[in-house]
C-alpha positions, 0 to 999 in steps of 0.5 A: 500500500505504501509503495502505491502512495509513493509511486503516485506522489513521484508520478504526480511531481513528475506530471506538475514539473512536465505541465507547469510550463504550459501554464507560464506566461510566453516571453521572456520578462527581463528585469533590469538587474545586473544578472539578467544583463550578464545573461543577455550578454552571454546569450549575445555571444552564444547567438554570435557563435551560432551566426559564425557556425552557420556562415561556415556551414553555408559556405561548406554547402552543408546548408541550403539557401533558403535554410541559411537565409530563414536561420540567419535572419531569426538569429540576427533578429534575436540578436537585435532584440537583446541589443535593444534591451542592453542599450536601454 
């Protein structure tokens, strides 16, 4: 009987953990703190690295023109959003 209760509790905790993101507000709220600024700067570096890797893959013909342009534009858009937030 006790093992059934423990199993139920474990399943319940896992279910709550998995379902939780569905109830969170979409979008990223960034507070003007030093931590969020550092996190944004780190994210910016990662995005720049992804753009460089994407450019290299494109030059080596590992990616098609359409995919390259779409992905690069998405990465550049995210970088510009971060830069806008950092420059406020």
